[in-house]
All heavy atoms as TSV, in Angstrom:
chain	resi	resn	atom	element	x	y	z
A	1	MET	N	N	264.321	155.506	42.745
A	1	MET	CA	C	263.311	155.364	41.696
A	1	MET	C	C	262.146	154.532	42.233
A	1	MET	O	O	262.332	153.503	42.839
A	1	MET	CB	C	263.947	154.703	40.480
A	1	MET	CG	C	262.990	154.533	39.352
A	1	MET	SD	S	263.910	153.958	37.907
A	1	MET	CE	C	262.636	154.097	36.714
A	2	ASP	N	N	260.941	154.972	41.943
A	2	ASP	CA	C	259.725	154.312	42.401
A	2	ASP	C	C	259.441	153.109	41.495
A	2	ASP	O	O	259.440	153.213	40.276
A	2	ASP	CB	C	258.561	155.306	42.361
A	2	ASP	CG	C	257.311	154.763	43.038
A	2	ASP	OD1	O	257.332	153.600	43.467
A	2	ASP	OD2	O	256.334	155.519	43.125
A	3	ALA	N	N	259.144	151.947	42.079
A	3	ALA	CA	C	258.885	150.732	41.305
A	3	ALA	C	C	257.612	150.855	40.482
A	3	ALA	O	O	257.470	150.197	39.461
A	3	ALA	CB	C	258.789	149.527	42.244
A	4	ARG	N	N	256.663	151.685	40.888
A	4	ARG	CA	C	255.404	151.829	40.150
A	4	ARG	C	C	255.587	152.590	38.849
A	4	ARG	O	O	254.743	152.515	37.968
A	4	ARG	CB	C	254.369	152.538	41.020
A	4	ARG	CG	C	253.904	151.674	42.183
A	4	ARG	CD	C	252.950	152.429	43.036
A	4	ARG	NE	N	253.710	153.499	43.715
A	4	ARG	CZ	C	253.180	154.418	44.498
A	4	ARG	NH1	N	251.892	154.435	44.707
A	4	ARG	NH2	N	253.931	155.327	45.072
A	5	THR	N	N	256.655	153.333	38.709
A	5	THR	CA	C	256.883	154.102	37.488
A	5	THR	C	C	257.835	153.381	36.547
A	5	THR	O	O	258.386	153.985	35.656
A	5	THR	CB	C	257.449	155.500	37.816
A	5	THR	OG1	O	258.681	155.340	38.515
A	5	THR	CG2	C	256.458	156.297	38.628
A	6	SER	N	N	258.015	152.105	36.732
A	6	SER	CA	C	258.895	151.320	35.877
A	6	SER	C	C	258.407	151.396	34.437
A	6	SER	O	O	257.219	151.353	34.170
A	6	SER	CB	C	258.911	149.865	36.364
A	6	SER	OG	O	259.608	149.063	35.444
A	7	GLU	N	N	259.346	151.484	33.507
A	7	GLU	CA	C	258.986	151.586	32.094
A	7	GLU	C	C	258.803	150.216	31.450
A	7	GLU	O	O	258.487	150.115	30.286
A	7	GLU	CB	C	260.059	152.380	31.348
A	7	GLU	CG	C	260.097	153.840	31.778
A	7	GLU	CD	C	261.102	154.643	30.983
A	7	GLU	OE1	O	261.517	154.184	29.907
A	7	GLU	OE2	O	261.465	155.723	31.442
A	8	ASP	N	N	258.959	149.144	32.194
A	8	ASP	CA	C	258.762	147.799	31.680
A	8	ASP	C	C	257.272	147.484	31.686
A	8	ASP	O	O	256.693	147.259	32.743
A	8	ASP	CB	C	259.531	146.795	32.538
A	8	ASP	CG	C	259.410	145.369	32.016
A	8	ASP	OD1	O	258.913	145.185	30.889
A	8	ASP	OD2	O	259.816	144.452	32.739
A	9	PRO	N	N	256.618	147.443	30.508
A	9	PRO	CA	C	255.163	147.226	30.470
A	9	PRO	C	C	254.768	145.805	30.886
A	9	PRO	O	O	253.633	145.544	31.212
A	9	PRO	CB	C	254.791	147.491	29.016
A	9	PRO	CG	C	256.034	147.258	28.247
A	9	PRO	CD	C	257.175	147.621	29.179
A	10	HIS	N	N	255.711	144.876	30.866
A	10	HIS	CA	C	255.385	143.495	31.220
A	10	HIS	C	C	255.497	143.250	32.716
A	10	HIS	O	O	255.176	142.169	33.183
A	10	HIS	CB	C	256.293	142.532	30.454
A	10	HIS	CG	C	256.153	142.655	28.971
A	10	HIS	ND1	N	255.019	142.277	28.293
A	10	HIS	CD2	C	257.000	143.141	28.029
A	10	HIS	CE1	C	255.181	142.515	27.009
A	10	HIS	NE2	N	256.368	143.041	26.821
A	11	GLY	N	N	255.925	144.233	33.468
A	11	GLY	CA	C	256.082	144.056	34.895
A	11	GLY	C	C	254.879	144.501	35.692
A	11	GLY	O	O	254.871	144.384	36.909
A	12	ASP	N	N	253.838	145.002	35.027
A	12	ASP	CA	C	252.653	145.508	35.719
A	12	ASP	C	C	251.570	144.427	35.733
A	12	ASP	O	O	250.970	144.125	34.704
A	12	ASP	CB	C	252.142	146.761	35.005
A	12	ASP	CG	C	250.984	147.427	35.730
A	12	ASP	OD1	O	250.605	146.951	36.815
A	12	ASP	OD2	O	250.466	148.413	35.190
A	13	PRO	N	N	251.321	143.833	36.899
A	13	PRO	CA	C	250.327	142.747	36.937
A	13	PRO	C	C	248.917	143.208	36.561
A	13	PRO	O	O	248.154	142.453	35.961
A	13	PRO	CB	C	250.367	142.244	38.374
A	13	PRO	CG	C	251.276	143.138	39.124
A	13	PRO	CD	C	251.953	144.050	38.169
A	14	LEU	N	N	248.558	144.440	36.902
A	14	LEU	CA	C	247.234	144.948	36.551
A	14	LEU	C	C	247.093	145.076	35.034
A	14	LEU	O	O	246.072	144.690	34.456
A	14	LEU	CB	C	246.983	146.293	37.233
A	14	LEU	CG	C	245.614	146.921	37.005
A	14	LEU	CD1	C	244.511	145.971	37.471
A	14	LEU	CD2	C	245.502	148.248	37.730
A	15	ARG	N	N	248.138	145.584	34.408
A	15	ARG	CA	C	248.111	145.716	32.948
A	15	ARG	C	C	248.047	144.337	32.292
A	15	ARG	O	O	247.300	144.129	31.339
A	15	ARG	CB	C	249.344	146.474	32.472
A	15	ARG	CG	C	249.400	146.649	30.967
A	15	ARG	CD	C	250.698	147.309	30.539
A	15	ARG	NE	N	250.793	147.343	29.112
A	15	ARG	CZ	C	250.894	148.444	28.402
A	15	ARG	NH1	N	250.915	149.605	29.002
A	15	ARG	NH2	N	250.993	148.387	27.105
A	16	ASP	N	N	248.824	143.405	32.800
A	16	ASP	CA	C	248.803	142.046	32.258
A	16	ASP	C	C	247.416	141.422	32.392
A	16	ASP	O	O	246.926	140.772	31.468
A	16	ASP	CB	C	249.842	141.169	32.965
A	16	ASP	CG	C	251.278	141.581	32.638
A	16	ASP	OD1	O	251.475	142.330	31.655
A	16	ASP	OD2	O	252.186	141.149	33.377
A	17	ALA	N	N	246.797	141.605	33.550
A	17	ALA	CA	C	245.460	141.059	33.777
A	17	ALA	C	C	244.451	141.701	32.826
A	17	ALA	O	O	243.577	141.022	32.272
A	17	ALA	CB	C	245.038	141.265	35.230
A	18	ALA	N	N	244.568	143.014	32.624
A	18	ALA	CA	C	243.650	143.721	31.730
A	18	ALA	C	C	243.831	143.231	30.287
A	18	ALA	O	O	242.852	143.003	29.574
A	18	ALA	CB	C	243.882	145.222	31.823
A	19	GLU	N	N	245.075	143.060	29.864
A	19	GLU	CA	C	245.331	142.573	28.509
A	19	GLU	C	C	244.793	141.159	28.333
A	19	GLU	O	O	244.208	140.824	27.294
A	19	GLU	CB	C	246.827	142.624	28.199
A	19	GLU	CG	C	247.342	144.033	27.989
A	19	GLU	CD	C	248.846	144.072	27.731
A	19	GLU	OE1	O	249.493	142.998	27.754
A	19	GLU	OE2	O	249.356	145.174	27.514
A	20	HIS	N	N	244.983	140.327	29.347
A	20	HIS	CA	C	244.473	138.955	29.288
A	20	HIS	C	C	242.943	138.961	29.202
A	20	HIS	O	O	242.354	138.217	28.413
A	20	HIS	CB	C	244.942	138.173	30.520
A	20	HIS	CG	C	244.457	136.765	30.560
A	20	HIS	ND1	N	244.925	135.793	29.706
A	20	HIS	CD2	C	243.530	136.160	31.335
A	20	HIS	CE1	C	244.295	134.655	29.959
A	20	HIS	NE2	N	243.444	134.853	30.950
A	21	LEU	N	N	242.305	139.792	30.003
A	21	LEU	CA	C	240.843	139.890	29.993
A	21	LEU	C	C	240.340	140.378	28.635
A	21	LEU	O	O	239.380	139.828	28.083
A	21	LEU	CB	C	240.373	140.827	31.098
A	21	LEU	CG	C	238.865	141.039	31.206
A	21	LEU	CD1	C	238.149	139.720	31.476
A	21	LEU	CD2	C	238.550	142.040	32.305
A	22	LEU	N	N	240.994	141.374	28.078
A	22	LEU	CA	C	240.599	141.882	26.766
A	22	LEU	C	C	240.778	140.817	25.684
A	22	LEU	O	O	239.951	140.698	24.782
A	22	LEU	CB	C	241.379	143.141	26.410
A	22	LEU	CG	C	240.983	144.389	27.191
A	22	LEU	CD1	C	241.936	145.537	26.871
A	22	LEU	CD2	C	239.552	144.791	26.883
A	23	GLN	N	N	241.847	140.036	25.793
A	23	GLN	CA	C	242.073	138.953	24.832
A	23	GLN	C	C	240.962	137.907	24.935
A	23	GLN	O	O	240.426	137.446	23.924
A	23	GLN	CB	C	243.437	138.297	25.071
A	23	GLN	CG	C	243.755	137.158	24.118
A	23	GLN	CD	C	243.912	137.612	22.683
A	23	GLN	OE1	O	244.355	138.716	22.408
A	23	GLN	NE2	N	243.539	136.752	21.752
A	24	GLU	N	N	240.580	137.551	26.155
A	24	GLU	CA	C	239.497	136.586	26.352
A	24	GLU	C	C	238.178	137.134	25.815
A	24	GLU	O	O	237.414	136.405	25.176
A	24	GLU	CB	C	239.342	136.237	27.835
A	24	GLU	CG	C	240.400	135.301	28.351
A	24	GLU	CD	C	240.110	134.847	29.777
A	24	GLU	OE1	O	238.957	134.968	30.230
A	24	GLU	OE2	O	241.046	134.363	30.420
A	25	LEU	N	N	237.916	138.406	26.074
A	25	LEU	CA	C	236.685	139.021	25.566
A	25	LEU	C	C	236.653	139.005	24.046
A	25	LEU	O	O	235.614	138.728	23.441
A	25	LEU	CB	C	236.549	140.447	26.083
A	25	LEU	CG	C	236.174	140.594	27.552
A	25	LEU	CD1	C	236.259	142.059	27.968
A	25	LEU	CD2	C	234.778	140.062	27.814
A	26	GLN	N	N	237.790	139.281	23.423
A	26	GLN	CA	C	237.861	139.267	21.966
A	26	GLN	C	C	237.591	137.858	21.433
A	26	GLN	O	O	236.849	137.691	20.459
A	26	GLN	CB	C	239.226	139.746	21.492
A	26	GLN	CG	C	239.352	139.785	19.983
A	26	GLN	CD	C	240.699	140.289	19.508
A	26	GLN	OE1	O	241.609	140.496	20.303
A	26	GLN	NE2	N	240.830	140.489	18.221
A	27	GLU	N	N	238.163	136.853	22.073
A	27	GLU	CA	C	237.947	135.475	21.633
A	27	GLU	C	C	236.476	135.081	21.776
A	27	GLU	O	O	235.903	134.452	20.881
A	27	GLU	CB	C	238.836	134.523	22.432
A	27	GLU	CG	C	240.316	134.673	22.103
A	27	GLU	CD	C	241.224	133.914	23.062
A	27	GLU	OE1	O	240.705	133.208	23.965
A	27	GLU	OE2	O	242.448	134.032	22.915
A	28	HIS	N	N	235.862	135.450	22.894
A	28	HIS	CA	C	234.447	135.139	23.092
A	28	HIS	C	C	233.577	135.875	22.076
A	28	HIS	O	O	232.621	135.313	21.539
A	28	HIS	CB	C	234.002	135.487	24.520
A	28	HIS	CG	C	234.512	134.541	25.550
A	28	HIS	ND1	N	234.032	133.263	25.703
A	28	HIS	CD2	C	235.476	134.686	26.487
A	28	HIS	CE1	C	234.673	132.655	26.681
A	28	HIS	NE2	N	235.563	133.500	27.176
A	29	PHE	N	N	233.903	137.123	21.819
A	29	PHE	CA	C	233.143	137.902	20.840
A	29	PHE	C	C	233.244	137.276	19.458
A	29	PHE	O	O	232.253	137.175	18.733
A	29	PHE	CB	C	233.646	139.351	20.824
A	29	PHE	CG	C	232.907	140.228	19.865
A	29	PHE	CD1	C	231.639	140.677	20.156
A	29	PHE	CD2	C	233.486	140.598	18.658
A	29	PHE	CE1	C	230.944	141.482	19.273
A	29	PHE	CE2	C	232.800	141.407	17.764
A	29	PHE	CZ	C	231.530	141.847	18.079
A	30	GLN	N	N	234.454	136.833	19.086
A	30	GLN	CA	C	234.632	136.201	17.782
A	30	GLN	C	C	233.841	134.894	17.697
A	30	GLN	O	O	233.242	134.588	16.665
A	30	GLN	CB	C	236.115	135.957	17.511
A	30	GLN	CG	C	236.877	137.236	17.228
A	30	GLN	CD	C	238.383	137.037	17.130
A	30	GLN	OE1	O	238.917	136.047	17.619
A	30	GLN	NE2	N	239.058	137.988	16.514
A	31	ALA	N	N	233.823	134.127	18.782
A	31	ALA	CA	C	233.066	132.880	18.792
A	31	ALA	C	C	231.566	133.161	18.677
A	31	ALA	O	O	230.845	132.464	17.942
A	31	ALA	CB	C	233.365	132.088	20.062
A	32	LEU	N	N	231.091	134.172	19.389
A	32	LEU	CA	C	229.672	134.525	19.307
A	32	LEU	C	C	229.314	135.024	17.910
A	32	LEU	O	O	228.243	134.704	17.379
A	32	LEU	CB	C	229.331	135.592	20.345
A	32	LEU	CG	C	229.269	135.118	21.788
A	32	LEU	CD1	C	229.131	136.310	22.731
A	32	LEU	CD2	C	228.124	134.152	21.990
A	33	THR	N	N	230.198	135.783	17.310
A	33	THR	CA	C	229.964	136.285	15.957
A	33	THR	C	C	229.871	135.126	14.971
A	33	THR	O	O	228.987	135.102	14.108
A	33	THR	CB	C	231.084	137.257	15.546
A	33	THR	OG1	O	231.107	138.352	16.461
A	33	THR	CG2	C	230.882	137.790	14.139
A	34	ALA	N	N	230.768	134.151	15.104
A	34	ALA	CA	C	230.737	132.988	14.215
A	34	ALA	C	C	229.439	132.207	14.407
A	34	ALA	O	O	228.802	131.788	13.426
A	34	ALA	CB	C	231.949	132.100	14.480
A	35	ALA	N	N	229.027	132.013	15.655
A	35	ALA	CA	C	227.783	131.284	15.927
A	35	ALA	C	C	226.585	132.036	15.364
A	35	ALA	O	O	225.676	131.432	14.778
A	35	ALA	CB	C	227.620	131.062	17.433
A	36	LEU	N	N	226.578	133.344	15.522
A	36	LEU	CA	C	225.476	134.152	15.003
A	36	LEU	C	C	225.420	134.079	13.482
A	36	LEU	O	O	224.336	133.950	12.893
A	36	LEU	CB	C	225.625	135.603	15.465
A	36	LEU	CG	C	224.559	136.581	15.018
A	36	LEU	CD1	C	223.193	136.154	15.539
A	36	LEU	CD2	C	224.888	137.980	15.500
A	37	ASN	N	N	226.573	134.134	12.839
A	37	ASN	CA	C	226.605	134.036	11.375
A	37	ASN	C	C	226.068	132.692	10.898
A	37	ASN	O	O	225.325	132.636	9.906
A	37	ASN	CB	C	228.025	134.253	10.854
A	37	ASN	CG	C	228.443	135.703	10.928
A	37	ASN	OD1	O	227.622	136.602	10.966
A	37	ASN	ND2	N	229.750	135.935	10.965
A	38	LEU	N	N	226.426	131.615	11.592
A	38	LEU	CA	C	225.910	130.295	11.219
A	38	LEU	C	C	224.396	130.233	11.391
A	38	LEU	O	O	223.684	129.684	10.539
A	38	LEU	CB	C	226.582	129.210	12.057
A	38	LEU	CG	C	228.031	128.903	11.707
A	38	LEU	CD1	C	228.626	127.921	12.722
A	38	LEU	CD2	C	228.140	128.339	10.298
A	39	ARG	N	N	223.903	130.783	12.478
A	39	ARG	CA	C	222.454	130.761	12.715
A	39	ARG	C	C	221.709	131.605	11.687
A	39	ARG	O	O	220.621	131.238	11.240
A	39	ARG	CB	C	222.138	131.241	14.123
A	39	ARG	CG	C	222.531	130.226	15.170
A	39	ARG	CD	C	222.135	130.655	16.549
A	39	ARG	NE	N	222.561	129.659	17.520
A	39	ARG	CZ	C	222.318	129.744	18.813
A	39	ARG	NH1	N	221.654	130.775	19.296
A	39	ARG	NH2	N	222.736	128.807	19.627
A	40	MET	N	N	222.290	132.743	11.317
A	40	MET	CA	C	221.639	133.585	10.316
A	40	MET	C	C	221.619	132.883	8.959
A	40	MET	O	O	220.623	132.959	8.227
A	40	MET	CB	C	222.357	134.934	10.217
A	40	MET	CG	C	222.102	135.827	11.403
A	40	MET	SD	S	222.994	137.391	11.350
A	40	MET	CE	C	222.424	138.095	9.839
A	41	GLU	N	N	222.704	132.187	8.618
A	41	GLU	CA	C	222.743	131.444	7.366
A	41	GLU	C	C	221.695	130.329	7.390
A	41	GLU	O	O	220.971	130.125	6.410
A	41	GLU	CB	C	224.135	130.848	7.163
A	41	GLU	CG	C	224.287	130.100	5.854
A	41	GLU	CD	C	225.683	129.557	5.663
A	41	GLU	OE1	O	226.624	130.045	6.307
A	41	GLU	OE2	O	225.824	128.616	4.855
A	42	ASP	N	N	221.596	129.638	8.515
A	42	ASP	CA	C	220.598	128.578	8.652
A	42	ASP	C	C	219.189	129.151	8.533
A	42	ASP	O	O	218.324	128.577	7.861
A	42	ASP	CB	C	220.769	127.865	9.991
A	42	ASP	CG	C	219.811	126.705	10.160
A	42	ASP	OD1	O	219.707	125.883	9.229
A	42	ASP	OD2	O	219.168	126.622	11.229
A	43	MET	N	N	218.960	130.294	9.149
A	43	MET	CA	C	217.644	130.930	9.072
A	43	MET	C	C	217.328	131.327	7.633
A	43	MET	O	O	216.198	131.143	7.165
A	43	MET	CB	C	217.613	132.174	9.972
A	43	MET	CG	C	216.229	132.717	10.202
A	43	MET	SD	S	216.147	134.220	11.215
A	43	MET	CE	C	217.437	134.013	12.402
A	44	GLY	N	N	218.320	131.836	6.923
A	44	GLY	CA	C	218.115	132.190	5.521
A	44	GLY	C	C	217.758	130.975	4.685
A	44	GLY	O	O	216.871	131.039	3.822
A	45	ASN	N	N	218.432	129.859	4.952
A	45	ASN	CA	C	218.119	128.618	4.225
A	45	ASN	C	C	216.708	128.146	4.531
A	45	ASN	O	O	215.991	127.678	3.645
A	45	ASN	CB	C	219.131	127.527	4.579
A	45	ASN	CG	C	220.513	127.820	4.032
A	45	ASN	OD1	O	220.674	128.567	3.080
A	45	ASN	ND2	N	221.527	127.239	4.642
A	46	ARG	N	N	216.309	128.272	5.778
A	46	ARG	CA	C	214.953	127.851	6.153
A	46	ARG	C	C	213.899	128.733	5.497
A	46	ARG	O	O	212.843	128.258	5.079
A	46	ARG	CB	C	214.788	127.878	7.669
A	46	ARG	CG	C	215.539	126.785	8.367
A	46	ARG	CD	C	215.352	126.852	9.856
A	46	ARG	NE	N	216.120	125.815	10.513
A	46	ARG	CZ	C	215.851	125.379	11.724
A	46	ARG	NH1	N	214.855	125.885	12.423
A	46	ARG	NH2	N	216.595	124.439	12.268
A	47	ILE	N	N	214.183	130.017	5.402
A	47	ILE	CA	C	213.239	130.933	4.747
A	47	ILE	C	C	213.116	130.581	3.267
A	47	ILE	O	O	212.015	130.567	2.710
A	47	ILE	CB	C	213.666	132.402	4.952
A	47	ILE	CG1	C	213.465	132.792	6.415
A	47	ILE	CG2	C	212.899	133.334	4.016
A	47	ILE	CD1	C	214.049	134.140	6.789
A	48	GLU	N	N	214.244	130.278	2.631
A	48	GLU	CA	C	214.203	129.879	1.222
A	48	GLU	C	C	213.392	128.598	1.050
A	48	GLU	O	O	212.584	128.486	0.121
A	48	GLU	CB	C	215.626	129.687	0.687
A	48	GLU	CG	C	216.392	130.981	0.518
A	48	GLU	CD	C	217.844	130.750	0.116
A	48	GLU	OE1	O	218.231	129.588	-0.153
A	48	GLU	OE2	O	218.597	131.732	0.078
A	49	ASP	N	N	213.614	127.618	1.939
A	49	ASP	CA	C	212.848	126.369	1.871
A	49	ASP	C	C	211.357	126.626	2.084
A	49	ASP	O	O	210.508	126.041	1.400
A	49	ASP	CB	C	213.352	125.364	2.915
A	49	ASP	CG	C	214.729	124.814	2.596
A	49	ASP	OD1	O	215.177	124.952	1.430
A	49	ASP	OD2	O	215.371	124.256	3.514
A	50	LEU	N	N	211.042	127.500	3.031
A	50	LEU	CA	C	209.646	127.843	3.296
A	50	LEU	C	C	209.008	128.478	2.062
A	50	LEU	O	O	207.878	128.145	1.686
A	50	LEU	CB	C	209.543	128.776	4.497
A	50	LEU	CG	C	208.152	129.250	4.892
A	50	LEU	CD1	C	207.265	128.063	5.256
A	50	LEU	CD2	C	208.236	130.233	6.047
A	51	GLN	N	N	209.733	129.379	1.417
A	51	GLN	CA	C	209.199	130.030	0.215
A	51	GLN	C	C	208.950	129.008	-0.885
A	51	GLN	O	O	207.921	129.056	-1.570
A	51	GLN	CB	C	210.154	131.121	-0.278
A	51	GLN	CG	C	209.640	131.893	-1.480
A	51	GLN	CD	C	208.350	132.634	-1.188
A	51	GLN	OE1	O	208.266	133.348	-0.207
A	51	GLN	NE2	N	207.347	132.454	-2.028
A	52	LYS	N	N	209.877	128.065	-1.041
A	52	LYS	CA	C	209.682	127.014	-2.049
A	52	LYS	C	C	208.441	126.186	-1.725
A	52	LYS	O	O	207.642	125.867	-2.613
A	52	LYS	CB	C	210.912	126.107	-2.114
A	52	LYS	CG	C	212.125	126.772	-2.725
A	52	LYS	CD	C	213.344	125.859	-2.657
A	52	LYS	CE	C	214.597	126.583	-3.108
A	52	LYS	NZ	N	215.801	125.758	-2.930
A	53	ASN	N	N	208.277	125.818	-0.455
A	53	ASN	CA	C	207.112	125.034	-0.057
A	53	ASN	C	C	205.818	125.806	-0.265
A	53	ASN	O	O	204.810	125.238	-0.695
A	53	ASN	CB	C	207.235	124.584	1.402
A	53	ASN	CG	C	208.322	123.552	1.600
A	53	ASN	OD1	O	208.685	122.835	0.675
A	53	ASN	ND2	N	208.848	123.471	2.804
A	54	VAL	N	N	205.831	127.089	0.023
A	54	VAL	CA	C	204.637	127.918	-0.195
A	54	VAL	C	C	204.312	127.970	-1.683
A	54	VAL	O	O	203.147	127.849	-2.073
A	54	VAL	CB	C	204.843	129.342	0.392
A	54	VAL	CG1	C	203.774	130.295	-0.107
A	54	VAL	CG2	C	204.877	129.292	1.909
A	55	ASN	N	N	205.333	128.114	-2.508
A	55	ASN	CA	C	205.110	128.144	-3.960
A	55	ASN	C	C	204.499	126.840	-4.447
A	55	ASN	O	O	203.570	126.843	-5.263
A	55	ASN	CB	C	206.406	128.438	-4.697
A	55	ASN	CG	C	206.887	129.871	-4.499
A	55	ASN	OD1	O	206.104	130.744	-4.131
A	55	ASN	ND2	N	208.165	130.102	-4.742
A	56	VAL	N	N	205.006	125.708	-3.942
A	56	VAL	CA	C	204.466	124.404	-4.332
A	56	VAL	C	C	203.013	124.290	-3.892
A	56	VAL	O	O	202.146	123.842	-4.659
A	56	VAL	CB	C	205.333	123.258	-3.745
A	56	VAL	CG1	C	204.627	121.918	-3.891
A	56	VAL	CG2	C	206.691	123.226	-4.407
A	57	LEU	N	N	202.732	124.686	-2.661
A	57	LEU	CA	C	201.356	124.615	-2.162
A	57	LEU	C	C	200.426	125.521	-2.955
A	57	LEU	O	O	199.272	125.151	-3.231
A	57	LEU	CB	C	201.311	124.977	-0.675
A	57	LEU	CG	C	201.925	123.951	0.275
A	57	LEU	CD1	C	201.988	124.507	1.690
A	57	LEU	CD2	C	201.116	122.659	0.243
A	58	MET	N	N	200.912	126.685	-3.331
A	58	MET	CA	C	200.082	127.592	-4.126
A	58	MET	C	C	199.792	126.982	-5.496
A	58	MET	O	O	198.667	127.087	-5.999
A	58	MET	CB	C	200.762	128.953	-4.264
A	58	MET	CG	C	200.759	129.751	-2.977
A	58	MET	SD	S	201.640	131.321	-3.101
A	58	MET	CE	C	200.650	132.201	-4.283
A	59	GLU	N	N	200.786	126.324	-6.092
A	59	GLU	CA	C	200.571	125.665	-7.376
A	59	GLU	C	C	199.553	124.542	-7.231
A	59	GLU	O	O	198.668	124.377	-8.067
A	59	GLU	CB	C	201.887	125.107	-7.922
A	59	GLU	CG	C	202.819	126.162	-8.452
A	59	GLU	CD	C	204.141	125.569	-8.944
A	59	GLU	OE1	O	204.204	124.337	-9.199
A	59	GLU	OE2	O	205.115	126.328	-9.062
A	60	GLN	N	N	199.687	123.749	-6.161
A	60	GLN	CA	C	198.754	122.645	-5.927
A	60	GLN	C	C	197.331	123.153	-5.695
A	60	GLN	O	O	196.366	122.496	-6.080
A	60	GLN	CB	C	199.205	121.810	-4.723
A	60	GLN	CG	C	200.453	121.004	-4.971
A	60	GLN	CD	C	200.936	120.283	-3.720
A	60	GLN	OE1	O	200.412	120.458	-2.637
A	60	GLN	NE2	N	201.976	119.461	-3.892
A	61	ALA	N	N	197.227	124.315	-5.094
A	61	ALA	CA	C	195.902	124.884	-4.814
A	61	ALA	C	C	195.338	125.608	-6.029
A	61	ALA	O	O	194.195	126.065	-6.002
A	61	ALA	CB	C	195.989	125.842	-3.635
A	62	GLY	N	N	196.144	125.735	-7.069
A	62	GLY	CA	C	195.666	126.403	-8.270
A	62	GLY	C	C	195.748	127.908	-8.181
A	62	GLY	O	O	195.117	128.616	-8.948
A	63	VAL	N	N	196.492	128.387	-7.222
A	63	VAL	CA	C	196.670	129.837	-7.082
A	63	VAL	C	C	197.948	130.203	-7.815
A	63	VAL	O	O	199.033	129.773	-7.450
A	63	VAL	CB	C	196.776	130.241	-5.597
A	63	VAL	CG1	C	196.997	131.737	-5.468
A	63	VAL	CG2	C	195.567	129.781	-4.824
A	64	GLY	N	N	197.789	130.992	-8.874
A	64	GLY	CA	C	198.973	131.380	-9.643
A	64	GLY	C	C	199.344	132.818	-9.385
A	64	GLY	O	O	198.499	133.643	-9.037
A	65	ASN	N	N	200.615	133.098	-9.552
A	65	ASN	CA	C	201.077	134.475	-9.428
A	65	ASN	C	C	200.815	135.204	-10.736
A	65	ASN	O	O	200.983	134.651	-11.816
A	65	ASN	CB	C	202.584	134.533	-9.138
A	65	ASN	CG	C	202.929	134.056	-7.753
A	65	ASN	OD1	O	202.094	134.072	-6.859
A	65	ASN	ND2	N	204.163	133.628	-7.571
A	66	SER	N	N	200.418	136.453	-10.608
A	66	SER	CA	C	200.265	137.271	-11.803
A	66	SER	C	C	201.659	137.610	-12.317
A	66	SER	O	O	202.631	137.538	-11.577
A	66	SER	CB	C	199.486	138.545	-11.472
A	66	SER	OG	O	200.234	139.358	-10.604
A	67	PRO	N	N	201.793	138.007	-13.563
A	67	PRO	CA	C	203.131	138.331	-14.117
A	67	PRO	C	C	203.826	139.432	-13.314
A	67	PRO	O	O	205.041	139.405	-13.158
A	67	PRO	CB	C	202.834	138.792	-15.540
A	67	PRO	CG	C	201.528	138.156	-15.886
A	67	PRO	CD	C	200.763	138.045	-14.608
A	68	GLU	N	N	203.059	140.379	-12.772
A	68	GLU	CA	C	203.681	141.455	-11.992
A	68	GLU	C	C	204.313	140.902	-10.702
A	68	GLU	O	O	205.364	141.330	-10.286
A	68	GLU	CB	C	202.671	142.547	-11.628
A	68	GLU	CG	C	202.089	143.290	-12.799
A	68	GLU	CD	C	200.898	142.555	-13.435
A	68	GLU	OE1	O	200.245	141.739	-12.750
A	68	GLU	OE2	O	200.647	142.772	-14.626
A	69	GLU	N	N	203.641	139.947	-10.060
A	69	GLU	CA	C	204.144	139.376	-8.813
A	69	GLU	C	C	205.356	138.514	-9.038
A	69	GLU	O	O	206.212	138.386	-8.186
A	69	GLU	CB	C	203.044	138.576	-8.105
A	69	GLU	CG	C	201.912	139.433	-7.565
A	69	GLU	CD	C	200.793	138.566	-6.984
A	69	GLU	OE1	O	200.864	137.336	-7.108
A	69	GLU	OE2	O	199.870	139.142	-6.406
A	70	GLN	N	N	205.468	137.893	-10.221
A	70	GLN	CA	C	206.588	137.000	-10.504
A	70	GLN	C	C	207.882	137.763	-10.697
A	70	GLN	O	O	208.953	137.221	-10.483
A	70	GLN	CB	C	206.298	136.148	-11.746
A	70	GLN	CG	C	205.205	135.125	-11.502
A	70	GLN	CD	C	204.889	134.327	-12.755
A	70	GLN	OE1	O	205.437	134.596	-13.814
A	70	GLN	NE2	N	203.987	133.375	-12.634
A	71	THR	N	N	207.827	139.014	-11.070
A	71	THR	CA	C	209.039	139.780	-11.315
A	71	THR	C	C	209.631	140.359	-10.038
A	71	THR	O	O	210.726	140.842	-10.033
A	71	THR	CB	C	208.777	140.940	-12.306
A	71	THR	OG1	O	207.779	141.792	-11.759
A	71	THR	CG2	C	208.353	140.398	-13.660
A	72	THR	N	N	208.912	140.326	-8.928
A	72	THR	CA	C	209.428	140.882	-7.678
A	72	THR	C	C	210.121	139.854	-6.855
A	72	THR	O	O	210.024	138.694	-7.026
A	72	THR	CB	C	208.309	141.519	-6.848
A	72	THR	OG1	O	207.331	140.540	-6.549
A	72	THR	CG2	C	207.726	142.712	-7.553
């Protein structure tokens, strides 16, 4: 019997290395996804803050929104 045709999946070093590499890639991808989600949430918060500041500045400048603009 040829050792390369062994049915033991844990005895193949190439397969083990590939599985380990795929596991590491998955972990890195999950970490990048989490970081991206945090940055997008932060960006959304900054946009909301910017909109609030623009609204305050517009009020201070005496520029009011028409009723049509307020509903959008």
